[in-house]
N, C-alpha and C positions, 0 to 999 in steps of 0.2 A: 255374445254377438259382437261386443267391442273387440275381443281378441281375434275373432275370425274375420270380421268385415273391416276391421281397423277404422272404426268410425271417427275417432278423434284425429287420427292421421289425415283423414280426408276432410276434416272440418265439418262434420255433420253429426247427427244424433239419431236415436231410434225413432223419435216422433216424426222428424222430418222425412226419414227414409220410408216409414210406413205410409205417411200421407202421400208421398211421391208415388209409391207403388199403387195405392188406391186410385190416384189421379190417372196414371198411365192405363190401368185396367179399364177404367170407366170410359176413357176416350177411344178404346179399341174393342170394347165388349161387343160392338156391333158385328164383329167377325163371326161370333157364335151364331148369330141369326142369319147373316148373309151367306156364309160359306155353305151351309146345308142347302140353301135355296139354289145357289149356282151349281153345285155339284150334283144335286138331284136331277137337274136338267140333263145330265149325262147318264142318268139311270141309276145313280147310287142311292142307297137308303138314307133319307134325310136324318132320321134319328141316330143312325150309326155314325154319320158324318159329324153331327153335333158332338157326340161323345168323343169321337176320334180327334176332332179339332181341339176340344178342351183338354184332353189328355196329352196330345202332342205339344200344345202350347205350354202346359204346366211343366212337362218333362224338359223341354228345350230351355225354358226360362229358368228352371231350377239348376240346370247344368251351367247356364250363364252366371247364375248367382254364386255357385260354389266352386266353379272352375276358374272363371275369369274375374269374379267380384266386380262386375260392371252393371250399371243400372239399365241395361237394355232388355226389352221384352220381345218375345218371338211368338209368331202364330202363322197360320196359313196366309200367304201373301195375296193381297188383292191384285188382280191383273193376271197373276200366274194361275189362279183358280179358274178365271174366265177363259184363259187361253186353253187350259186343259179341257174344260167342259164344251165350250162353243167351237173352238178351232180343231183341237185334236180329235175329240169324240164325235161331236155333231157334224163338223165341217169335213173332216178327213175320213171319218168312218171307222176309227179305231174303237175298241171297247175301253171302258174305263179301267178295266183290269190291266190292259196293255199300257194305258197312259200312266197308271200308278207305277208300273215297272220302269218307265222312263224316268219318273221322279226319283225312284229308288236308286237307279244307276247314276243319275245326276248327283245324288247325295254321296254315293260311294266315291265318285270322281272328286268331289269337293273335299272329302275327308283326306284323300291322297294328296291333293294340291295344298291343303292346309298343313298337313304333317310335313310335307317337303318344302314348305315356306314359299311356294309359288304365289299363292293368294296374298301373303304378307308382302312379297316383293312388288306385286302389282299395286297394293295399297301405298307402299312407300315410294313407288315410282311416280305417282301423280304429283306434279309440282305444287309447291305451297300456295301460289295464287289460285290455282284451280281448286284446291281443297277449301279455301275460304269461299270461293264462288259456289261450290257444292252446298255449303251450309246456307248461304244466302238463297240459292235456288230452291232448296228444300223449304225454306221459309215461305217463299211465294207459292210453291207447290202445295204445301199443307194448308195454307190460308185458302187457296182456291178449292181444295177439298172441303173445307169448312163451309165456304160460301155455297157450294153445290149441295152439301148435305142439308143445309138449312133452307134450301130453295130460294135464297136471296138472289142467286144467279141461276138462270134457267136457259134452256136451249132457245135460240131465236134465229131470225134471218141472217144475223151477223155471227153465227155460231153460238154466241152467248149474249144474254141481255139481262137487265134487272127484272125481277118478278113484277108483272103488271098489277100493282095493288089496286089501281082504279077500276080496271075492267073486271077484276076478280070479285068486286062487290056486286056486279050485275050478273055475272055468270055462275055465282054460287060457290066458287072455289076458295073464297077468302076464309070461310069457316073451317077449312082443313089446311090447304097448302099455304094460303096467305097468312093466316094467323101464326103458323109455325115460323115463317120467315120473319115476321114481326117479333115473335118471342125470342128468336135467335139474336136479333139486333138488340133487344132489351137485355138479354143475357150478356152480350158483348159489352154493353155499357156498364152493367153491374160488375162484371169481372174487372174491367178497366178501372172503375172507381175503387174497388178493393185493392187493386195493385198500387194505384197512386197513393192510397192511404197506408201502404206497406203492411197489409193484413197477410199474415202467414197462412198459406193454404187458399189463396184467393182463387186460383183456377178450379180447385175442387169445389169450393163453396159456390163458385159461379155455376158449375154444372148442376149442383143440387138445387140451388135457388131457381134456376131457369126451369128445371123439371117441375118443381113445386108450383111455380106460377102457371105453368102449362096445365097442371092438374086443376088448379083453381079456375082456369079458363074453361076447362071441360065441364066442371060442375056448374059454372054459370051459363053454359051454353054457347060461349064464344068459339070454342073449339069443338067441332063435331067430327068424330072418327069416320073415316071413309076407307074401310079395309080394302075395297076393290081398287083403290088408288094408292095404297101403301101407307095410309094414315090410320094408325090403330089407337085404341084407348091408351091413355097415359098411365092408367092404373094397372098394376100387375094382376093377371088372371088368377094368381094364387101365390103362395110363398115357396112351398116345398114340393118337389116332384122327383120321382125315381129316374135315374139316368137310363137312357135307352141302351140296349145291348150294342156292342161294337162288332159283334160276330159277322153281320152281313158284309163288312168291308175289311175285317182283320185278316191280314196275310193273303189277300185275294189278288196277288200280282201274277201277270201272265207274261212270261219272257219268250214266248214262241216266235216273236218277230224281231228279236233283239239285234239280229245281224242285217236287217233290211235297211235299204238306203233311206226310206222315209222315217224309220225309227231313229236313225242317226241324226236326221235333219231336225226332228222334234226334240231330241236330246240336246242338240246344240242350241236350239232356241231357248229351252229351259236354262241351259248353262249360262248363256250370255246375259239374259235378263236378270236371273237370280244373282249372279256374281256381282254385277255392277250396281244393282239395286241395293244389295247388302253393303258393298263397299261405300256407296254414296251415303246410305243411311248412317253407317258407323262414323264416317267422316263428319257428317253434319251434326250428329248428336255429340260426338266427342269434342268437336270444336266449340259447341255451345257450352259444354261443361268444362272447358279449358283443360281437357285431358291430354291434348297433343303436346309433345315436347317442342323444344326450340327448332328442331328439324322437321316438324310436322308429322312425327311418328307417334303411334299409340303403343305404349309399352306392352300392353296385354293383347295386341291385335291377333296374334296367332291363336290364343285361346278363344277369343271372340269368334273368329272365322271357323274354328273347329267346332264350336258349339252350334253354329248355324248349320254346318254340314251334317252333324249328328242329328239335329232336329229334323232336317229334311228327310233323312233316311228313316228315322223312327216314325215320322208322320206318314210316309208312304206305306210302311208296314201296318200301321193302325188303320189307314184308309182315308187320308186327306191329301190335298195338293201340297205343293212346296211350302215348307215352313221357313220363314225368313225373319230377320230383325225388322221390327216395325218402326216406321218413322214417328209414330205416336209416342214412342219412348221419350221423345223430346219434351212432351208435356210433363212427365214426371221429373225430368232433369230440370225443367223450368221451375218446378216446385222445390228444388234443392236436392233431388236424389243424386247421389254420387257413388254408391256402392252396390254390391250384390243384394243387400237387404231390400232395396227398392224392387229389384226383379223377383226376389223370393216372395215378397208380399203380393205382387201381381200373380205369380204362379199359384199361390195359395188361393187367390180369388178365382182363378180358372178352375181349380178343383172344387171349390164351393159351388161354382156355377152349375156343376153336374147335378147338384141336389137342390139348388135354388134358382133353376133356370127361368121360371116365370118372372122373378124379381129382376134379374140381370137383363133379360131380353126386353123388359119394359122401358129401359133407358132410351129416350128418344134421341134421334140424330140432331134435332135442333138444340138440345141441351148440351151436347158435346161440341157442336160446331163453334161456339164462341171460344172454347178452350183451344181448338185448332187455330183459329184466327189470331188469338193472343200469342200462341207459340210461334206462329209465323212472324209476328212482330219482333219477338225476342230473338229469333234466329236471323232476322234481317239485320240486327245490330252488328253482326260480324262484318258487314260491308265497310264499316269504319276502319277496318284493318287493311283495306286494299288501297293501293296507290294507283290512281287512274291516269297519272300524267307522266311518270318517270319512264316506264317501259310499256309502250303500247302493245308490244308483242306478248306481254303478259295480260294486260288489261282487256284487250279485245276478246281473246279466247275466254277470259273469265266472264265477260258480259254475255258471250254466246252461250256459255254453260248455264248461266242464270236464266236467260229467257227461254232456252230450249227445254230446260227442265220443267218450267211452268207451263209453257204453251204446247209442248208435246205430251204433257201429262205423264211424264216418265222420268224417273231419276236416272235410269241407265242410258236413255237417249241423251240426256243433258251431259252426262260424262263423255259419251261417245263424241258428241259435237265439240265439246271442249278439247278433248285429246287430239282429234283430227285437226282442228283449227290451230291449236298451239303448235303442233309439229309443222304444219304448212307455213305458218307465218314466221316462225323462228328460222326455219331452214331457208325460206325464200328471201329473208332480209339479212342474211349473213350471220345469224346467231345460232348456228347449228350446234355449237358447243354446249348450249343449254339443254339440248335434247338427248336424253339417254337412249341406250340401245333398246331398253324395254319400252320406252315411249314409241320408238319406231315400230316395234313389234305390235304394240297395242293399236297403233294407228292403222297398220296393215290389216289386223284382225277385224277392226271395226268396218273398214272399207269392204272387206270380203263379206262380212255379215250383211251389209246393205245390198250387196250384189246377189248373194246366193240364198239368204234366209228370208 
């Protein structure tokens, strides 16, 4: 492992890498439960989707480990799975087989773009201030995900609001939803205390401790499962289970409408969201791990993007939506993960999940939410690298990138807003020399996307 992953060269060791891989997996294990639920709404077999998701995640992540030697973990992307099920299939009337064909073609296009260095050129074209802003924006974005997963923040008349703890005592929701919000806050404090005391593995320990406290609350009757509302028992229903067959979704692609205008529109939507979600995630995670060189470039970016493309293609063949690099990879990086051994560990756990699904699916969202909030704090630290006063034509687009990413709930939208505003402000203030040809092209493509897609 030392010779292959070059652990000493990266300033890490096996223990740290394995712990980081476990942490990343635990913060994103929810995808194994959520993805089958979402895609089954499109008519897909839930058991087959579970198996396809685990296999595609393991395969893509292993490629990341052994080809790129990076601590990034991949799985079926949230948002893209909902777009496929609710927009493409239910909303537009396509079959899930036709939707999988669009995902497959998207992956093939990305493989070509990765091999020909187009995606690498786009990554490198994003100015250094915007790359820092992407990392900070992802910090806010992932913190907001944690707050929502924990139900600390819920829907309200002002779009979002704090969970109403007082009224939950009278309407009976405290014993399910309210207690999980409280447990998440307790977990956040526990994780923060461990970090302040420099305990190695504090994020992983925080997840486990929060889960255990939740189990004790269930035994004591403070937490009452309410399956109809999405609050299940915190104890695994078993340990070992046989994996479901992937046959109902394997190689079930339908290319009959591949030349239609609507198919091309769907394909372009997948392309835009996946490309810039991936680029943004890689920028954010690589910045946090100090992997970018002095010019803001990632030496192994071509291999990272190629892995992402191959993962999408393989996922479509197995029967799941677009496979992409997960922003939760930053949780393992925060634990010290620096090499492919981190991702290889996560990949191994995805394979184990096929046989121990009751155990992995029992990990509650409120236990992983504190980890996401802490990672948000760690990624926000990148903001100290930004100069907010010297060049406002850099600072203002960076700020726009940050707030757009968090408030539109989309990494790709944050990048789009940042690129467009960067080009407009620099050109209109006589600083057009800072704007590269590729930035002009990206700006035009983003504007056209908002007009036509």
